N, CA, C and O atoms as a GROMACS GRO file, in nm:
protein
  388
    1UNK      N    1  -4.375   0.578   3.930
    1UNK     CA    2  -4.300   0.546   4.050
    1UNK      C    3  -4.380   0.593   4.172
    1UNK      O    4  -4.426   0.708   4.177
    2UNK      N    5  -4.396   0.505   4.266
    2UNK     CA    6  -4.472   0.537   4.386
    2UNK      C    7  -4.379   0.595   4.493
    2UNK      O    8  -4.262   0.558   4.504
    3UNK      N    9  -4.434   0.685   4.569
    3UNK     CA   10  -4.359   0.743   4.680
    3UNK      C   11  -4.374   0.654   4.803
    3UNK      O   12  -4.482   0.600   4.829
    4UNK      N   13  -4.266   0.640   4.878
    4UNK     CA   14  -4.271   0.559   4.998
    4UNK      C   15  -4.364   0.624   5.101
    4UNK      O   16  -4.371   0.746   5.112
    5UNK      N   17  -4.435   0.542   5.175
    5UNK     CA   18  -4.523   0.594   5.277
    5UNK      C   19  -4.443   0.656   5.391
    5UNK      O   20  -4.475   0.764   5.440
    6UNK      N   21  -4.337   0.587   5.431
    6UNK     CA   22  -4.255   0.634   5.541
    6UNK      C   23  -4.112   0.655   5.490
    6UNK      O   24  -4.046   0.559   5.452
    7UNK      N   25  -4.066   0.778   5.489
    7UNK     CA   26  -3.932   0.810   5.440
    7UNK      C   27  -3.822   0.763   5.535
    7UNK      O   28  -3.708   0.743   5.493
    8UNK      N   29  -3.855   0.744   5.661
    8UNK     CA   30  -3.757   0.700   5.761
    8UNK      C   31  -3.793   0.557   5.805
    8UNK      O   32  -3.868   0.539   5.900
    9UNK      N   33  -3.738   0.456   5.735
    9UNK     CA   34  -3.771   0.318   5.774
    9UNK      C   35  -3.712   0.288   5.910
    9UNK      O   36  -3.605   0.340   5.944
   10UNK      N   37  -3.779   0.205   5.990
   10UNK     CA   38  -3.727   0.174   6.123
   10UNK      C   39  -3.598   0.091   6.115
   10UNK      O   40  -3.572   0.025   6.015
   11UNK      N   41  -3.519   0.096   6.223
   11UNK     CA   42  -3.398   0.016   6.230
   11UNK      C   43  -3.436  -0.131   6.221
   11UNK      O   44  -3.549  -0.170   6.251
   12UNK      N   45  -3.342  -0.211   6.180
   12UNK     CA   46  -3.365  -0.354   6.172
   12UNK      C   47  -3.395  -0.407   6.312
   12UNK      O   48  -3.331  -0.367   6.410
   13UNK      N   49  -3.491  -0.495   6.321
   13UNK     CA   50  -3.527  -0.555   6.448
   13UNK      C   51  -3.445  -0.682   6.465
   13UNK      O   52  -3.460  -0.777   6.389
   14UNK      N   53  -3.358  -0.681   6.566
   14UNK     CA   54  -3.269  -0.792   6.591
   14UNK      C   55  -3.335  -0.891   6.686
   14UNK      O   56  -3.415  -0.852   6.770
   15UNK      N   57  -3.300  -1.019   6.673
   15UNK     CA   58  -3.355  -1.118   6.768
   15UNK      C   59  -3.305  -1.091   6.909
   15UNK      O   60  -3.198  -1.034   6.929
   16UNK      N   61  -3.383  -1.132   7.006
   16UNK     CA   62  -3.349  -1.112   7.147
   16UNK      C   63  -3.224  -1.191   7.182
   16UNK      O   64  -3.212  -1.309   7.148
   17UNK      N   65  -3.131  -1.125   7.250
   17UNK     CA   66  -3.005  -1.190   7.291
   17UNK      C   67  -3.013  -1.225   7.439
   17UNK      O   68  -3.081  -1.158   7.517
   18UNK      N   69  -2.942  -1.330   7.475
   18UNK     CA   70  -2.934  -1.366   7.615
   18UNK      C   71  -2.851  -1.263   7.692
   18UNK      O   72  -2.881  -1.230   7.807
   19UNK      N   73  -2.746  -1.213   7.624
   19UNK     CA   74  -2.657  -1.119   7.690
   19UNK      C   75  -2.608  -1.018   7.585
   19UNK      O   76  -2.558  -1.057   7.480
   20UNK      N   77  -2.624  -0.893   7.614
   20UNK     CA   78  -2.584  -0.788   7.520
   20UNK      C   79  -2.494  -0.690   7.593
   20UNK      O   80  -2.534  -0.630   7.693
   21UNK      N   81  -2.373  -0.673   7.543
   21UNK     CA   82  -2.277  -0.584   7.606
   21UNK      C   83  -2.249  -0.467   7.511
   21UNK      O   84  -2.201  -0.485   7.400
   22UNK      N   85  -2.281  -0.347   7.558
   22UNK     CA   86  -2.251  -0.227   7.481
   22UNK      C   87  -2.121  -0.169   7.532
   22UNK      O   88  -2.089  -0.178   7.650
   23UNK      N   89  -2.045  -0.108   7.439
   23UNK     CA   90  -1.920  -0.046   7.479
   23UNK      C   91  -1.896   0.082   7.403
   23UNK      O   92  -1.949   0.101   7.293
   24UNK      N   93  -1.816   0.168   7.459
   24UNK     CA   94  -1.777   0.294   7.398
   24UNK      C   95  -1.630   0.320   7.430
   24UNK      O   96  -1.589   0.319   7.546
   25UNK      N   97  -1.552   0.342   7.324
   25UNK     CA   98  -1.412   0.378   7.340
   25UNK      C   99  -1.400   0.528   7.322
   25UNK      O  100  -1.430   0.580   7.214
   26UNK      N  101  -1.357   0.599   7.425
   26UNK     CA  102  -1.349   0.744   7.419
   26UNK      C  103  -1.235   0.794   7.330
   26UNK      O  104  -1.252   0.889   7.253
   27UNK      N  105  -1.116   0.731   7.341
   27UNK     CA  106  -1.001   0.776   7.265
   27UNK      C  107  -0.909   0.658   7.238
   27UNK      O  108  -0.882   0.577   7.327
   28UNK      N  109  -0.861   0.648   7.113
   28UNK     CA  110  -0.770   0.543   7.076
   28UNK      C  111  -0.667   0.598   6.979
   28UNK      O  112  -0.700   0.668   6.884
   29UNK      N  113  -0.541   0.564   7.005
   29UNK     CA  114  -0.432   0.608   6.916
   29UNK      C  115  -0.359   0.484   6.868
   29UNK      O  116  -0.314   0.403   6.949
   30UNK      N  117  -0.347   0.470   6.736
   30UNK     CA  118  -0.275   0.359   6.675
   30UNK      C  119  -0.145   0.416   6.621
   30UNK      O  120  -0.145   0.492   6.524
   31UNK      N  121  -0.035   0.378   6.683
   31UNK     CA  122   0.094   0.433   6.646
   31UNK      C  123   0.195   0.320   6.636
   31UNK      O  124   0.208   0.240   6.729
   32UNK      N  125   0.267   0.312   6.525
   32UNK     CA  126   0.369   0.210   6.507
   32UNK      C  127   0.312   0.071   6.486
   32UNK      O  128   0.378  -0.029   6.514
   33UNK      N  129   0.189   0.066   6.434
   33UNK     CA  130   0.125  -0.063   6.411
   33UNK      C  131   0.179  -0.132   6.285
   33UNK      O  132   0.215  -0.066   6.187
   34UNK      N  133   0.184  -0.264   6.289
   34UNK     CA  134   0.225  -0.344   6.174
   34UNK      C  135   0.117  -0.446   6.146
   34UNK      O  136   0.073  -0.517   6.236
   35UNK      N  137   0.075  -0.451   6.021
   35UNK     CA  138  -0.026  -0.549   5.980
   35UNK      C  139   0.040  -0.663   5.905
   35UNK      O  140   0.125  -0.640   5.819
   36UNK      N  141   0.003  -0.784   5.936
   36UNK     CA  142   0.052  -0.902   5.864
   36UNK      C  143  -0.059  -0.950   5.772
   36UNK      O  144  -0.171  -0.977   5.815
   37UNK      N  145  -0.027  -0.961   5.644
   37UNK     CA  146  -0.126  -1.005   5.548
   37UNK      C  147  -0.085  -1.141   5.496
   37UNK      O  148   0.024  -1.158   5.440
   38UNK      N  149  -0.172  -1.238   5.513
   38UNK     CA  150  -0.146  -1.371   5.463
   38UNK      C  151  -0.267  -1.413   5.381
   38UNK      O  152  -0.378  -1.424   5.433
   39UNK      N  153  -0.245  -1.436   5.252
   39UNK     CA  154  -0.351  -1.472   5.160
   39UNK      C  155  -0.314  -1.606   5.098
   39UNK      O  156  -0.198  -1.628   5.062
   40UNK      N  157  -0.412  -1.696   5.084
   40UNK     CA  158  -0.385  -1.831   5.033
   40UNK      C  159  -0.330  -1.828   4.889
   40UNK      O  160  -0.255  -1.919   4.851
   41UNK      N  161  -0.365  -1.727   4.809
   41UNK     CA  162  -0.320  -1.720   4.671
   41UNK      C  163  -0.173  -1.677   4.660
   41UNK      O  164  -0.111  -1.697   4.556
   42UNK      N  165  -0.118  -1.617   4.766
   42UNK     CA  166   0.020  -1.572   4.765
   42UNK      C  167   0.095  -1.646   4.877
   42UNK      O  168   0.051  -1.646   4.992
   43UNK      N  169   0.206  -1.707   4.842
   43UNK     CA  170   0.274  -1.796   4.937
   43UNK      C  171   0.342  -1.721   5.052
   43UNK      O  172   0.341  -1.769   5.165
   44UNK      N  173   0.400  -1.604   5.025
   44UNK     CA  174   0.475  -1.534   5.130
   44UNK      C  175   0.387  -1.432   5.201
   44UNK      O  176   0.327  -1.346   5.136
   45UNK      N  177   0.379  -1.442   5.337
   45UNK     CA  178   0.306  -1.337   5.410
   45UNK      C  179   0.377  -1.202   5.396
   45UNK      O  180   0.499  -1.196   5.377
   46UNK      N  181   0.300  -1.096   5.407
   46UNK     CA  182   0.356  -0.961   5.389
   46UNK      C  183   0.332  -0.880   5.516
   46UNK      O  184   0.227  -0.891   5.579
   47UNK      N  185   0.431  -0.798   5.553
   47UNK     CA  186   0.419  -0.707   5.666
   47UNK      C  187   0.405  -0.565   5.612
   47UNK      O  188   0.479  -0.522   5.524
   48UNK      N  189   0.308  -0.493   5.668
   48UNK     CA  190   0.281  -0.356   5.624
   48UNK      C  191   0.279  -0.265   5.747
   48UNK      O  192   0.209  -0.293   5.844
   49UNK      N  193   0.356  -0.157   5.741
   49UNK     CA  194   0.357  -0.060   5.850
   49UNK      C  195   0.234   0.032   5.834
   49UNK      O  196   0.215   0.091   5.728
   50UNK      N  197   0.153   0.042   5.938
   50UNK     CA  198   0.033   0.121   5.934
   50UNK      C  199   0.060   0.268   5.964
   50UNK      O  200   0.158   0.302   6.030
   51UNK      N  201  -0.028   0.354   5.917
   51UNK     CA  202  -0.019   0.497   5.946
   51UNK      C  203  -0.054   0.522   6.093
   51UNK      O  204  -0.116   0.439   6.158
   52UNK      N  205  -0.015   0.637   6.142
   52UNK     CA  206  -0.056   0.677   6.278
   52UNK      C  207  -0.200   0.726   6.266
   52UNK      O  208  -0.231   0.812   6.184
   53UNK      N  209  -0.288   0.670   6.348
   53UNK     CA  210  -0.430   0.702   6.343
   53UNK      C  211  -0.482   0.734   6.482
   53UNK      O  212  -0.438   0.677   6.582
   54UNK      N  213  -0.576   0.828   6.487
   54UNK     CA  214  -0.644   0.862   6.612
   54UNK      C  215  -0.794   0.849   6.591
   54UNK      O  216  -0.849   0.900   6.493
   55UNK      N  217  -0.859   0.782   6.683
   55UNK     CA  218  -1.004   0.764   6.678
   55UNK      C  219  -1.061   0.807   6.813
   55UNK      O  220  -0.997   0.791   6.917
   56UNK      N  221  -1.182   0.861   6.810
   56UNK     CA  222  -1.244   0.897   6.936
   56UNK      C  223  -1.394   0.867   6.930
   56UNK      O  224  -1.457   0.876   6.824
   57UNK      N  225  -1.448   0.831   7.042
   57UNK     CA  226  -1.591   0.804   7.061
   57UNK      C  227  -1.645   0.707   6.957
   57UNK      O  228  -1.723   0.745   6.870
   58UNK      N  229  -1.603   0.581   6.968
   58UNK     CA  230  -1.659   0.478   6.883
   58UNK      C  231  -1.694   0.355   6.967
   58UNK      O  232  -1.640   0.335   7.076
   59UNK      N  233  -1.784   0.276   6.915
   59UNK     CA  234  -1.830   0.157   6.985
   59UNK      C  235  -1.948   0.099   6.913
   59UNK      O  236  -1.956   0.106   6.790
   60UNK      N  237  -2.041   0.041   6.987
   60UNK     CA  238  -2.161  -0.012   6.923
   60UNK      C  239  -2.288   0.061   6.967
   60UNK      O  240  -2.397   0.004   6.967
   61UNK      N  241  -2.273   0.185   7.005
   61UNK     CA  242  -2.384   0.272   7.042
   61UNK      C  243  -2.429   0.351   6.918
   61UNK      O  244  -2.344   0.396   6.842
   62UNK      N  245  -2.555   0.369   6.897
   62UNK     CA  246  -2.607   0.439   6.777
   62UNK      C  247  -2.568   0.587   6.773
   62UNK      O  248  -2.566   0.646   6.666
   63UNK      N  249  -2.537   0.647   6.886
   63UNK     CA  250  -2.506   0.789   6.891
   63UNK      C  251  -2.360   0.818   6.855
   63UNK      O  252  -2.323   0.935   6.838
   64UNK      N  253  -2.278   0.717   6.843
   64UNK     CA  254  -2.134   0.734   6.816
   64UNK      C  255  -2.096   0.655   6.691
   64UNK      O  256  -2.174   0.576   6.639
   65UNK      N  257  -1.974   0.680   6.645
   65UNK     CA  258  -1.924   0.609   6.529
   65UNK      C  259  -1.914   0.459   6.561
   65UNK      O  260  -1.868   0.420   6.668
   66UNK      N  261  -1.959   0.376   6.467
   66UNK     CA  262  -1.959   0.231   6.491
   66UNK      C  263  -1.817   0.176   6.478
   66UNK      O  264  -1.739   0.221   6.395
   67UNK      N  265  -1.786   0.078   6.561
   67UNK     CA  266  -1.651   0.020   6.564
   67UNK      C  267  -1.616  -0.046   6.432
   67UNK      O  268  -1.498  -0.053   6.398
   68UNK      N  269  -1.713  -0.095   6.357
   68UNK     CA  270  -1.684  -0.159   6.229
   68UNK      C  271  -1.636  -0.056   6.127
   68UNK      O  272  -1.557  -0.089   6.040
   69UNK      N  273  -1.682   0.067   6.138
   69UNK     CA  274  -1.633   0.174   6.050
   69UNK      C  275  -1.486   0.204   6.080
   69UNK      O  276  -1.409   0.233   5.988
   70UNK      N  277  -1.447   0.198   6.205
   70UNK     CA  278  -1.308   0.219   6.244
   70UNK      C  279  -1.222   0.106   6.186
   70UNK      O  280  -1.113   0.131   6.136
   71UNK      N  281  -1.271  -0.017   6.193
   71UNK     CA  282  -1.198  -0.130   6.138
   71UNK      C  283  -1.183  -0.115   5.986
   71UNK      O  284  -1.080  -0.154   5.930
   72UNK      N  285  -1.285  -0.058   5.919
   72UNK     CA  286  -1.276  -0.034   5.774
   72UNK      C  287  -1.166   0.067   5.742
   72UNK      O  288  -1.093   0.049   5.645
   73UNK      N  289  -1.154   0.172   5.824
   73UNK     CA  290  -1.045   0.270   5.804
   73UNK      C  291  -0.908   0.201   5.813
   73UNK      O  292  -0.818   0.227   5.733
   74UNK      N  293  -0.895   0.114   5.912
   74UNK     CA  294  -0.766   0.043   5.929
   74UNK      C  295  -0.740  -0.050   5.811
   74UNK      O  296  -0.627  -0.060   5.764
   75UNK      N  297  -0.842  -0.118   5.763
   75UNK     CA  298  -0.830  -0.206   5.648
   75UNK      C  299  -0.793  -0.127   5.523
   75UNK      O  300  -0.707  -0.171   5.447
   76UNK      N  301  -0.855  -0.012   5.500
   76UNK     CA  302  -0.823   0.071   5.384
   76UNK      C  303  -0.678   0.121   5.392
   76UNK      O  304  -0.609   0.128   5.290
   77UNK      N  305  -0.632   0.156   5.510
   77UNK     CA  306  -0.496   0.200   5.529
   77UNK      C  307  -0.398   0.086   5.498
   77UNK      O  308  -0.294   0.107   5.435
   78UNK      N  309  -0.434  -0.032   5.544
   78UNK     CA  310  -0.350  -0.149   5.516
   78UNK      C  311  -0.340  -0.174   5.367
   78UNK      O  312  -0.232  -0.204   5.316
   79UNK      N  313  -0.452  -0.161   5.297
   79UNK     CA  314  -0.454  -0.178   5.152
   79UNK      C  315  -0.372  -0.069   5.083
   79UNK      O  316  -0.294  -0.098   4.993
   80UNK      N  317  -0.390   0.056   5.123
   80UNK     CA  318  -0.322   0.169   5.059
   80UNK      C  319  -0.171   0.163   5.078
   80UNK      O  320  -0.096   0.204   4.990
   81UNK      N  321  -0.126   0.114   5.192
   81UNK     CA  322   0.017   0.113   5.221
   81UNK      C  323   0.086  -0.014   5.174
   81UNK      O  324   0.208  -0.026   5.188
   82UNK      N  325   0.012  -0.108   5.118
   82UNK     CA  326   0.072  -0.228   5.062
   82UNK      C  327   0.145  -0.193   4.934
   82UNK      O  328   0.088  -0.131   4.844
   83UNK      N  329   0.271  -0.232   4.925
   83UNK     CA  330   0.352  -0.195   4.809
   83UNK      C  331   0.352  -0.302   4.699
   83UNK      O  332   0.381  -0.272   4.583
   84UNK      N  333   0.321  -0.426   4.735
   84UNK     CA  334   0.322  -0.536   4.638
   84UNK      C  335   0.196  -0.530   4.551
   84UNK      O  336   0.084  -0.539   4.600
   85UNK      N  337   0.219  -0.514   4.420
   85UNK     CA  338   0.107  -0.496   4.328
   85UNK      C  339   0.021  -0.624   4.318
   85UNK      O  340  -0.101  -0.615   4.310
   86UNK      N  341   0.083  -0.738   4.318
   86UNK     CA  342   0.008  -0.864   4.312
   86UNK      C  343  -0.082  -0.881   4.433
   86UNK      O  344  -0.195  -0.927   4.422
   87UNK      N  345  -0.031  -0.844   4.549
   87UNK     CA  346  -0.109  -0.855   4.672
   87UNK      C  347  -0.225  -0.754   4.670
   87UNK      O  348  -0.335  -0.784   4.716
   88UNK      N  349  -0.200  -0.637   4.618
   88UNK     CA  350  -0.307  -0.534   4.607
   88UNK      C  351  -0.421  -0.583   4.520
   88UNK      O  352  -0.538  -0.563   4.551
   89UNK      N  353  -0.386  -0.649   4.407
   89UNK     CA  354  -0.489  -0.701   4.318
   89UNK      C  355  -0.574  -0.807   4.386
   89UNK      O  356  -0.696  -0.809   4.373
   90UNK      N  357  -0.507  -0.896   4.460
   90UNK     CA  358  -0.578  -1.001   4.531
   90UNK      C  359  -0.670  -0.943   4.639
   90UNK      O  360  -0.784  -0.985   4.653
   91UNK      N  361  -0.619  -0.846   4.714
   91UNK     CA  362  -0.701  -0.780   4.818
   91UNK      C  363  -0.818  -0.705   4.757
   91UNK      O  364  -0.928  -0.705   4.813
   92UNK      N  365  -0.797  -0.642   4.642
   92UNK     CA  366  -0.906  -0.572   4.574
   92UNK      C  367  -1.016  -0.668   4.532
   92UNK      O  368  -1.134  -0.637   4.543
   93UNK      N  369  -0.976  -0.787   4.485
   93UNK     CA  370  -1.074  -0.890   4.448
   93UNK      C  371  -1.154  -0.937   4.569
   93UNK      O  372  -1.276  -0.947   4.564
   94UNK      N  373  -1.081  -0.965   4.677
   94UNK     CA  374  -1.144  -1.021   4.798
   94UNK      C  375  -1.241  -0.920   4.860
   94UNK      O  376  -1.356  -0.955   4.887
   95UNK      N  377  -1.195  -0.797   4.882
   95UNK     CA  378  -1.275  -0.699   4.954
   95UNK      C  379  -1.354  -0.605   4.865
   95UNK      O  380  -1.426  -0.519   4.916
   96UNK      N  381  -1.342  -0.621   4.732
   96UNK     CA  382  -1.419  -0.542   4.636
   96UNK      C  383  -1.408  -0.391   4.659
   96UNK      O  384  -1.508  -0.321   4.671
   97UNK      N  385  -1.282  -0.343   4.665
   97UNK     CA  386  -1.256  -0.201   4.682
   97UNK      C  387  -1.293  -0.129   4.555
   97UNK      O  388  -1.279  -0.007   4.547
   0.00000   0.00000   0.00000
C-alpha cells in the first residue's frame, strides 16, 4: 500500500459562478414545528410534530456549520418522531438511514 503524497487534499474546485451569495445565520430556534410527509408509496400524507431545536452560527461559510448539516438534523428528527412503521420503512429506503 502506498502512502499518499499529500495527506490534506485540496477542497473541490467549483466552476466560476456569475453570482455567489454567502450567508450566515447567527441564531435559529425551531419551536412548535410540524412536518408534512407525503410519499408516493403511501396514499395518506402524515403530519409529524418536530422537537424544539436551537441552532447557531450556520450557513455556507467554511468556518461555520454548513446549513445542509442543519437540514439533516431536522430530517433525522422528522424520521425519529414518525410513529407510522410503514412510513418509517419507506423513509429508511429512500434516505438510506
